[in-house]
C-alpha positions in Angstrom: 42.6 72.4 -51.6 39.1 73.2 -50.4 37.4 70.2 -48.8 33.7 69.7 -50.1 31.0 68.0 -47.8 28.0 66.6 -49.0 25.1 68.1 -47.1 23.4 65.5 -45.1 19.9 64.4 -46.4 16.6 65.2 -44.2 16.6 61.5 -43.0 20.1 61.8 -41.6 19.2 65.0 -40.0 16.0 63.8 -38.5 17.2 60.4 -37.2 18.9 61.5 -34.1 15.5 63.3 -33.1 13.5 60.1 -33.9 15.8 57.7 -32.6 14.3 55.5 -29.7 10.8 56.1 -30.4 8.6 53.2 -29.4 7.3 52.0 -33.0 4.6 49.6 -31.7 3.2 52.2 -29.6 3.2 54.9 -32.4 1.4 52.6 -34.8 -1.3 51.7 -32.2 -2.0 55.4 -31.6 -2.3 56.2 -35.3 -4.6 53.2 -35.8 -6.9 54.6 -33.2 -6.7 58.1 -34.5 -7.5 57.1 -38.0 -10.6 55.1 -36.3 -11.6 58.1 -34.4 -11.2 60.3 -37.7 -13.5 58.0 -39.7 -16.1 57.8 -36.7 -16.0 61.8 -36.3 -16.6 62.2 -40.3 -19.9 60.1 -40.0 -21.3 61.6 -36.8 -20.1 65.0 -37.4 -20.4 65.7 -41.1 -23.7 67.6 -40.4 -22.3 69.1 -37.3 -20.8 72.3 -38.1 -16.8 72.0 -38.5 -16.4 69.2 -36.0 -14.7 66.9 -38.2 -12.0 69.4 -39.3 -11.5 70.5 -35.9 -11.2 67.1 -34.6 -8.4 66.6 -37.1 -6.7 70.0 -36.1 -6.8 69.0 -32.4 -5.4 65.4 -33.5 -2.3 67.3 -35.0 -2.0 69.7 -32.2 -1.9 66.4 -29.7 0.6 64.8 -32.1 3.1 67.9 -32.2 3.0 68.0 -28.2 3.7 64.3 -28.0 6.6 64.7 -30.3 8.0 67.8 -28.1 7.4 66.0 -24.9 8.8 62.9 -26.1 12.1 65.0 -26.5 12.1 65.6 -22.8 14.1 63.2 -20.7 12.4 61.4 -17.7 14.9 63.2 -15.4 13.8 66.3 -16.7 10.0 65.3 -16.2 11.0 64.4 -12.4 12.4 67.8 -11.9 9.2 69.4 -13.0 6.9 67.4 -11.1 6.8 69.4 -7.9 6.5 72.9 -9.7 3.5 71.3 -12.1 1.7 69.8 -9.0 2.1 73.3 -6.9 0.7 75.2 -9.8 -2.1 72.9 -10.6 -3.4 73.1 -7.0 -2.9 76.7 -6.9 -4.9 77.1 -9.9 -7.7 74.9 -8.5 -7.9 77.0 -5.5 -7.8 80.3 -7.6 -10.9 78.6 -9.6 -12.8 78.0 -6.4 -12.5 81.7 -5.3 -12.5 83.5 -8.7 -13.6 80.8 -11.2 -16.1 81.1 -14.1 -19.4 79.6 -13.3 -21.3 77.9 -16.2 -24.5 75.8 -15.7 -23.9 75.7 -11.9 -20.2 74.3 -12.4 -17.2 76.6 -11.5 -14.6 74.9 -13.5 -13.0 77.6 -15.5 -10.5 80.4 -14.9 -9.7 83.6 -16.8 -6.0 84.2 -17.0 -6.4 86.3 -20.1 -7.3 83.0 -21.6 -10.0 81.0 -20.2 -8.5 77.4 -18.9 -9.9 74.4 -17.2 -7.2 74.0 -14.4 -8.5 70.6 -13.4 -7.0 69.2 -16.8 -3.6 69.6 -15.5 -3.9 67.5 -12.5 -4.6 64.5 -14.8 -0.8 64.4 -15.7 0.4 66.3 -12.5 -0.9 64.0 -10.2 0.9 60.8 -11.4 4.0 63.0 -12.0 4.0 64.1 -8.2 3.5 60.8 -6.6 6.0 59.1 -9.0 8.5 61.8 -7.7 7.5 61.2 -4.1 7.8 57.4 -4.2 11.2 57.7 -6.2 12.5 60.1 -3.2 11.4 57.5 -0.8 12.9 54.5 -2.7 14.1 51.9 -0.3 12.8 53.0 2.7 9.0 53.1 2.2 6.7 53.1 5.4 3.0 53.2 5.7 3.3 57.1 6.7 4.8 57.5 3.0 1.7 56.1 1.6 -0.5 58.2 3.9 1.3 61.3 2.8 0.8 60.1 -0.9 -3.0 59.8 -0.2 -3.2 63.1 1.1 -1.4 64.5 -1.9 -3.9 62.8 -4.1 -7.1 63.7 -1.9 -6.4 67.4 -1.8 -6.7 68.1 -5.6 -9.6 65.5 -6.0 -11.6 67.2 -3.4 -11.1 70.6 -5.1 -12.1 68.9 -8.5 -15.3 67.2 -7.2 -16.1 70.5 -5.4 -16.4 72.4 -8.6 -18.3 69.8 -9.4 -16.6 67.8 -12.0 -17.0 64.1 -11.0 -15.7 62.9 -14.4 -12.2 64.6 -13.8 -12.2 63.9 -10.3 -12.4 60.1 -11.1 -9.4 60.5 -13.7 -7.4 62.5 -11.4 -8.2 60.1 -8.6 -7.5 56.9 -10.5 -4.2 58.2 -11.9 -3.1 58.7 -8.4 -4.3 55.4 -7.1 -2.4 53.6 -9.9 1.0 55.1 -8.9 0.2 54.2 -5.2 -0.7 50.6 -6.4 2.5 50.2 -8.3 4.5 51.7 -5.6 3.9 48.5 -3.5 0.7 49.1 -1.4 -0.1 46.0 0.7 -2.9 44.0 -0.4 -3.9 43.7 3.3 -5.1 47.4 2.6 -6.3 47.0 -0.7 -8.8 44.2 -0.2 -10.7 45.6 2.4 -11.0 48.9 0.5 -12.3 47.2 -2.4 -14.6 44.8 -0.3 -15.9 47.8 1.4 -16.7 49.7 -2.0 -18.4 46.5 -3.4 -20.5 46.3 -0.3 -21.5 49.9 -0.7 -22.6 49.6 -4.2 -24.4 46.3 -3.3 -26.3 48.2 -0.9 -27.3 51.3 -3.2 -28.3 48.7 -5.9 -30.7 46.5 -3.4 -32.2 49.6 -1.6 -32.2 51.5 -4.8 -36.2 52.3 -4.9 -36.0 53.7 -1.2 -32.8 55.9 -1.5 -33.8 57.3 -4.8 -37.2 58.7 -3.4 -37.5 62.5 -3.8 -37.6 63.5 -0.3 -34.2 61.2 0.4 -31.2 63.6 0.8 -27.6 62.1 -0.1 -25.3 64.5 1.8 -22.4 63.2 0.0 -23.5 64.0 -3.5 -25.3 66.8 -5.0 -28.9 66.4 -6.3 -28.1 66.1 -9.8 -25.4 63.5 -8.9 -28.0 61.5 -7.1 -30.3 61.6 -10.0 -27.5 60.3 -12.2 -27.0 57.1 -10.0 -30.8 56.6 -9.6 -31.1 57.0 -13.6 -28.3 54.4 -13.8 -30.4 52.0 -11.7 -33.6 52.7 -13.5 -33.5 54.7 -16.6 -37.2 54.4 -17.2 -37.8 56.5 -14.1 -37.6 59.5 -16.5 -37.3 58.0 -20.2 -37.8 61.3 -21.8 -35.6 63.5 -19.4 -32.7 62.4 -17.3 -32.9 58.7 -18.6 -32.9 59.7 -22.4 -29.4 59.6 -22.7 -28.9 56.0 -21.5 -31.8 54.6 -23.0 -30.9 55.8 -26.5 -27.3 55.0 -26.2 -28.4 51.3 -25.4 -30.8 51.4 -28.1 -28.2 52.4 -30.7 -25.6 49.9 -29.3 -28.0 47.1 -29.5 -29.4 48.0 -33.0 -26.0 47.7 -34.3 -26.1 44.0 -34.0 -22.9 42.1 -35.1 -21.7 44.0 -38.1 -23.4 47.3 -37.6 -25.6 49.4 -40.0 -22.5 50.5 -42.0 -20.5 53.8 -42.2 -22.8 56.8 -42.1 -26.0 54.7 -42.1 -26.8 54.8 -38.3 -30.5 55.7 -37.9 -30.2 56.5 -34.3 -27.2 58.8 -34.8 -28.3 60.7 -37.9 -31.8 61.1 -36.7 -30.3 62.8 -33.9 -31.7 60.4 -31.0 -28.2 60.2 -29.7 -27.5 63.2 -27.5 -23.8 64.5 -27.7 -23.0 62.1 -30.4 -19.6 63.8 -31.3 -18.6 64.0 -27.6 -19.5 61.8 -24.7 -21.8 59.3 -26.6 -19.8 58.9 -29.7 -19.3 55.0 -28.7 -23.1 54.6 -29.0 -22.9 55.9 -32.6 -19.8 53.8 -33.1 -21.4 50.6 -32.1 -24.4 51.2 -34.2 -22.5 51.8 -37.5 -19.7 49.1 -37.0 -21.4 46.7 -34.7 -20.2 44.0 -32.1 -17.1 43.4 -34.6 -16.1 46.9 -34.5 -16.7 47.1 -30.9 -14.4 44.3 -30.2 -11.7 45.7 -32.6 -11.9 49.0 -30.8 -11.6 47.2 -27.3 -8.6 45.3 -28.7 -6.8 48.4 -29.8 -7.2 49.9 -26.5 -6.1 46.6 -24.8 -2.9 46.4 -26.8 -2.1 50.1 -26.4 -2.4 49.7 -22.5 -0.5 46.4 -22.5 2.3 48.3 -24.5 2.5 50.9 -22.1 2.7 48.7 -19.2 5.4 46.6 -21.2 7.3 50.2 -21.4 6.8 50.3 -17.8 8.2 47.1 -16.8 11.4 48.2 -18.9 11.8 51.3 -17.4 15.2 51.9 -15.6 14.1 54.0 -12.5 11.2 53.7 -10.2 9.9 57.3 -11.3 9.7 56.1 -14.9 8.1 52.7 -14.1 5.4 54.4 -11.9 4.6 57.2 -14.4 4.6 54.8 -17.1 2.3 52.4 -15.4 -0.1 55.0 -14.3 -0.3 56.8 -17.6 -1.0 53.3 -19.3 -3.9 52.5 -16.9 -5.3 56.0 -17.5 -6.1 55.0 -20.9 -8.1 52.2 -19.3 -10.0 54.5 -17.1 -11.0 56.8 -20.2 -12.2 54.0 -22.3 -13.7 51.9 -19.5 -15.6 54.8 -17.8 -16.9 56.3 -21.3 -18.1 52.7 -22.6 -19.5 51.9 -19.2 -21.7 54.9 -19.0 -22.7 54.7 -22.7 -23.7 51.0 -22.2 -25.6 51.8 -18.9 -23.3 50.1 -16.5 -21.9 53.2 -15.2 -23.4 56.7 -14.4 -23.0 59.4 -16.8 -19.9 61.6 -15.7 -18.7 63.2 -18.8 -15.6 61.3 -19.7 -14.4 61.2 -23.5 -13.4 58.1 -25.4 -9.7 58.7 -26.3 -8.7 59.7 -29.7 -12.4 59.2 -30.8 -14.4 61.8 -29.0 -14.4 65.4 -30.0 -12.7 67.8 -27.6 -9.4 69.9 -27.6 -8.5 69.9 -23.9 -9.0 66.0 -23.5 -7.0 65.4 -26.7 -4.1 67.6 -25.7 -4.1 65.7 -22.3 -3.8 62.7 -24.0 -1.0 64.0 -26.5 1.1 65.0 -23.5 0.5 61.7 -21.7 1.7 59.6 -24.9 4.8 62.1 -25.1 5.5 61.1 -21.6 5.3 57.4 -22.4 7.3 58.1 -25.6 10.0 59.8 -23.4 10.3 56.7 -21.0 10.6 54.3 -23.8 13.0 56.5 -25.9 15.3 57.1 -22.9 15.6 53.3 -22.4 16.3 52.9 -26.2 19.0 55.4 -26.4 20.8 53.8 -23.2 21.1 50.6 -25.1 22.6 52.1 -28.0 
């Protein structure tokens, strides 16, 4: 007698693969992605194929998120040092043999043109989480100093390209790991106070520092101009201050409820520069108003809190540090983008997650979400 077995349904075959995925995190990401698609349709409908390309980039990011989520945290930890080493080596190669565009040497031709600095947004928290996992239970001040050196090397290479926006994101990702690892408040408070005093000094003496004959040796001339424009955009309203002024006008003109979907005048009369990329938040604010902005901020806030909850529940030091740093990296993306568009931070070219157009940034976000899913998934599978 031959036994006959029923062929399992598609759901039964997919269930082991999908088991343990963090549903709240996935729903939050889908909601933000949907909001991003709606915004891109409005601001990019007369901008070539941006809407279609944005959707394709999101699908690619989703596929990468799914694939990376299958990689257990132990495997991610094993890959930390190789990824960091390759990333730093590519940054050195970029400095020596990179492609220069508009005065910046950020790209490297390896048969395919790549931007190695993007890799460090993920490699940096991976590497430092690996380092502190190895030093678990015996942390000394020297260990934090070594972590600082591991962080400052790639940050310096990225800043030298120059790419201040990416350098800030890489620096923030590393600092979050160091903070969560237990850096003493006796070191944190003086650093924060020093930074605050430096910013206050620049604001107070802005007029004197922004004179043409004053040389800021730490920053390049165009970076100096960005800071000076932030302090007073009306210095050059039709030139370097145009971006910030038009962004603030668009945000303010949205009012409480906005001008409506596809009805933003600043947006569609093309007063907002880079309206599908860095300044898409201004277009969003104009069309959806203060209520829309509050909803968007709440979405990011809940996403970050969910990520921090995953970090708190993670079973290992590596997983906790990595999840915490990745979660707060979303905060850095959103805060810096909204801040520079609103005129409270210099314009540094940081995209708004899931909303701004950009394939490379979307891929980075997809991989970061995949790592978070992997950490949440490993905990879920351990409890079964």
